[in-house]
N, C-alpha and C positions, 0 to 999 in steps of 0.2 A: 182396851189396853193401850198404854202409851207406846209410841214408836221406840225402837231400840235406842237407848241412850238419850232420849228426848224427855222433856218435862212430862210427868204423868198428870192424871186428872186432878190430883190433889195439889198440883203446883210444885211438887218436889222434883228431884232429879233421880232418874233410875240409876242407882249405884249397884254394882254387881259385887257380891261377896267373894272374897278371895277363896278359891277352891284349890285343892291339890290337883296335880296333873293327871290323877287317875279319873278325874271328873272333867267333862267338857268345859271349855272356857266360855261357851255360850250356855247359860242356864236353861233348863228344860222349858221354863215358862216364857222364854224369849225365842225359842227355836222356830216356832210356827211363823212368827213375824219375820224372822230372817229368811226363811224359805219363801215366804210371800214376796219379799223384796227381791230375792234372786230371780223368782219367776217374772216379776214385773219388769226387771231390767234385762231379761232375756239371757241370764247367766246360768240358767238351769233348764235342762230339757229332760222330758220323760216319755216313756213308751210303755203302755200297759202290757204289750206282748213281749217285752224284753228283747227288742230287736235293734237296739242302738249299738253300733260297732265300737269296739275299744281298740286302742293302738296295739294291745297285746294279742289281738286276734279273736278275743272272746266277744260276748255280747252282754249288754246290761239293760236295765230299765231306767237308769238315771245317769245323766251326764252333767258334770259341772264344768263350766268354761268361763273362768274369770278374765281370760284374754279379751273377751268382747266388751269388757267394761270401758275400754278406750273409746267406744262409740257413744258414751253417755257420761257427761261430767258428773251428773248426780250419782251414777253408779260408782264412779271413782271416789266421790265423797263418802258414800255409804261404806265401801270397803275400807277406806282409810279409817273411818270412825270405828268400824268393827275390829280391825286388827290392832288398833291402839290399845285395846283392853288387855290382851295377853302381854304385850310389850311392857306396859306399865306395871302389870302384876309381877312380871319376872324381874323388873328393874334392871334391864340389860343396858350395857354401855354402847352397844352397837347391834344392829340386826343385819342379817345376810339374806339377800334375796336370791332365790333360785329361779333364773329366767326360764321361760318368759311369761309364765302364767300370772305372776304378780308384778311384773315390771311396770305395768301401766299405772300402778298406784304406789310404787315404792318411794318415789320422790315426794309425793304429797304426804305419805305416811311419815317420812323423815322430818318434813317441815312441821307437821301437826304435832308430832310427839317430841320434837327437838332431840331426836336420836339419830346419829349418823349411820350410814349403812355401806355395805360392800355388795358388789355383784360378783358371783362366782359362776362362770360358765361351765357347762359340761365338757366342752372341748375348747382348746386354746384357739384364740383368734390369730389367723396367719398374719405375719408382718408386723405384729405388735412388739414393741420393745419392752423388756422387763417380763413380769409375770403375765403371760398371755391369757391366763384363766381368771385373773382377779382384776376387778375395777374398783379403785379406792384404796385407801391406806388404813391399816389397822395397827394397834399397839399390842405387842406381845403381852399376854396375860389378861386381856380384856374379856369380860363376860359378854357373850353374844348368844343370840338365838337365830336359827334359820327360819325363813318363812316360805311357804308354798301353798298352792291351792288345795291339793289332795295328796294322800299317800296311798299307794297300792301295796306292792310287795316290798317296797323299800330299796330296791336295787339302784334306782336312779339317784338316790341320796348319798351313795358311797363317795362320789367325787367331791361334791361340795363339803361333806363332813370331813373328809381327809384333807382337803385344802385348808380348812379351818384349823385342823390339828397341826398341819405343816407351818401355819402362821403363828402357832403358839397360842391360839385363842381357846378360851374356856367355854365350850358349847353347853349351855344350860338346857336347851331343848330344840327340837324341830317343831315349829308351830304351823299347823295346817288348818284350813277351814273344815275339810271333810276327810274323815278316815274311811276309806273304801272297804276296810276290813278284809283284806286279801293276803294276809300272811306276812306282814312286815315285821312282826315282833321278834322273830329270830334274827333277821337281818340287822335290825337296830340294836338288838342285844349285843351282837358281835361288835358293832361300832361303839357301843357304850353311850348312846344318845337316847334320851327320853323323847317320846312323841306326845305332843299336847294338841288335841284336836278340838275344834269348836263344836262339831257334831260328827256322828257316824253316818254312814250311808243309810243305815237302818233308821236313824232319827229323821233323816230327810224323807225317807219313804213313808214312815209313820205319819208325819205331818201332812204330806201330800194326800194320803188316803183319808186321814181324818178331816182334812179341809174339803174333801169331795173332788179334788182335782184329778186324782188317780184312782183307778178301780182296784179293789182287793182282788177280784176275779169276776168274770162274767157270770151272771146268775144262771144262764143256760148251761154253762159248763159245770157249775156246782151241782145242778139238779141231776145231771147224767152220770156223775162220777160216784161210784159206790165204795171207793177205796178210803179207808182210814189208815193213816200212817202212824205207827207207834214210835214216838220219839223217846225211846227208852235207853238208859245207860250212857247217855252223852251229856256233855256240858252245854250251856247256852252258846258258847263260842263255837262249839262243834256243830250244834244244831242250826245256827243262824244261816250259814251258806247253803244248807240243804233246803230249809223252808223257803229261803229267798228264791231258789230255783223252782220250787214246787208251787209257788203262789198262784201262777196262772193256770194250774191244773185243777184247782177246785177240790183237792183232797181235804178231808177232815183230819185234824192233827190231834193225836191222843197223847196226853201227858200224865205221868205218874211220878216217878222219882225226881224228875226235873222240877216239878211243882214244889216239892219239899226243899230242894236245894235253893231255888230262887225266891220262893214265897209267892203266895197267891196274888197279892195286890201288886207285886212287881211284874211277875211273869205274864199274867193273862192279858193285860193291856198291850204288852209288847208283842206277844205271840199272835194276838188277834189281827195284827197287821197282815198276816200271811194266810189266814183261813179260819174256818169254823173250828172250835175247840171241843174235844171230848175230854172232860176232866175225870180221869180214871182214879177217883179217890177210893173206890171200893169201901164206902162207908159201912161200918158194922159196929154199932154201939147202941146205947139206950136211945129211945126216940128223941128225947130232949137234946142230947148231944149232937145227933145227926141233924136235927132241925137248926141248931145254932150254926153248925158248919155250913149248911146250905144257905142260911140267911147271909152269911159272909160272902158266899159265892154269887148271890142273886144279882148284885150290882154289875157283875161282869157279863151277864147275859150270854153265857157260853151255850154251845149247841146241846151238850148233854153232860150229866154227871152219873157215875155208877154207884150203886149201893149193893150190898149183899142181900139177896132174898132171904137168906137164913136169919137175918136180923128180925124178920117177922113183919106181919101186915102193918102193925102200928108204926114201926120204924120207917117203912117205905112211905106210908101216908104222911108222916112228919116231914120227910124230904119234899114230897109233892106240895104240901101246904106252905113250906118255907119259900118255894119257888113259884107260887101261884101267879104272881103278876109278871112273870118273865116268860120268855120263849124256851127256857131250858128244859130239856127232857130228862126224866129220871129213868135210867135203864137198870134193871135188876139182873145181877149176876146169879145164875143158877148154880151149876157145878163148874169149878175151875177146870180148864182144859188139861191141867196137870194131873187131875184125879182119875184113877182107873176105876173099873167096876169093883175091884176088891177094896180100893180105898173107900168108896162110897158105902160099901157093905159094913166096913169097920166103923166109919164115922157116923153115917146116917141110918145104918141098919136097913138099907135099901140098895137095890141095884142102881147103876148110874142113871138109867132111863127113868126109873121110878123116883129117884132123887130129884132129877131135873123137873119132872112133872109136878111133884109135890111142892118144890120151892117156887116154881112158876105160878102155881095156883095161889100160894100165899102172897106173892108179890102182886098178882092181879087183883087180889082182894084189897091191896093197899093202893090201887089205882096207878100202877106203874105204866109208863109209856111204852115200854118194850123190854127186851131181854138180851143179855149177853150170854150166849150158850155155846156148847161144843158143836163143831161142824156136823158130827154124826147124829145130833139130836134135834137140829133145827127143823127138819121136816115134820117131826112128831109134834113139836110145839106149835108149828104153823097150823097143824090140823086142829089143835086144841083152841087156838086163838087166831082164827082166820081173818079177823077184822081189826083195823086200827092199832095194831101193835108193830113196833119196829124190832127187827131181828138183826143183831150184830154178831158176827161169827169171828172170833179170834182163832189163832193157831192155824191160819191158812197159809200154805206155801205152794209154790208152783211145782216143786219137785216131790210132793208127797201125795198121799191119797186124798187129803183134804184140799183139793185144788180149788182155786177161785171160782171156776165155772160150775163145779159141782155144788159149792156152797150157795151160789146164786140160784141154781136150778132147784135146790132143796128149799128155797124160800127166804134165804138171807137177803136183807135189804142192803147191808153193808158188810164188807170183809176187812179184817185188820191185817195189814202187812207191816212187818218191822224191819229186821235186818236185810231182808230181800231188797228193800228200797234203800235203807240207810247206808248199806255197805257198797252200793254201786257207785262207780265213778261218776256216772250220769244218772241221777235218780229220776229225772224227768223221762229219760228214754225208757227206763224200766217200767215206770207207771204207764207210759203209752203202750209199751209192749204187752203188759198184762191186759190193759183195756181192749186193745185191738185184737191181739192174737188169741187170748184166752177167753175174753168176755164178749168179743164182737161189738165193742162200743167205740164209735168214732166221735170224739168230742168236737163241738163247734170251734172254729178258729177264733181265738181271743181278739176282740176289737180294740 
């Protein structure tokens, strides 16, 4: 790949298509290169264990520090070239730097782009005559954009945005290199200013992991954690901060409705940054249709996909054959946890237990890798299939009869937890509590 903004192998010049501000101003195909350059210049730091301190008091796995570009003239040239792109696309008459993260290259950016700029301080400088917060002159009505390194919750952008309004400037956008995705949307909506980021923190994390620089999670941690977290009923924006925290815990991430909302080819590569994925499609159709669905899934190499055992032996086998050259497991659902004994008698003309046994036998004939079955039936299925089968138990909650410990004792390899984790303010703490207090499992410390 050619370097960002440099001649490519064919001798042409990398020109970037004008995109709306809903899309990053650094195209996806260039993001890895930008991350690599930030690493090389020492402007990006990461920690697999999420132990980097933030000014807000929290911790993170990735820290962006453009201030240190002043230590390297090549880094300043790189950032200058990088930020020229959004300025030229916006066609602004002036840009406004928010000190001091971008101060080291604001001057060179102005020279290279031939666009004048202002500096707006967060606090007025003592002893200065005139407007003590603003350095430079602006003409009322000028179209401007603000530039900064990152945006978190947006509160630090209030002063510079309001100063621009007081000067009578038309603020087209706040341009940042990285959106840390920490709740700025409502703040900036109140201000009436659009944010245009080059990348999200998720983009940076994805590239670091795909480059092999950063670990998704320690393998030893994954092997010992039997918890599957059901990411049900929430949007991608709601799920992202949860899975970002859970990444180091090694949980398997189960998706169902989110897959339909985001699309398989979009969601799975993004979600795989944070853990193994159980695609809970609950396939139930003619064998050919299920085979086609699983062939589409094959390239993503997810941990597992679910099918309904009631689809029959041939359907289960079709799923297995479609995924033959992958590591993806086919898990057969016996009876849904919502079905009572009376429901099974009405639908299958059998008791719940006999329904589970019959459907499990059918799926086993189709060479299923394991079963998703009710907590109260897992021990009986384990007795029927004592070897080489995976048992996943949904409907497990710490405050009910189907407790995590009992499910594991009955033979479950994995337990599914949903709202119990998703609705916690600290999902990591809840996962640790279940592991330690209920299951007696202490995970290795992430390296």
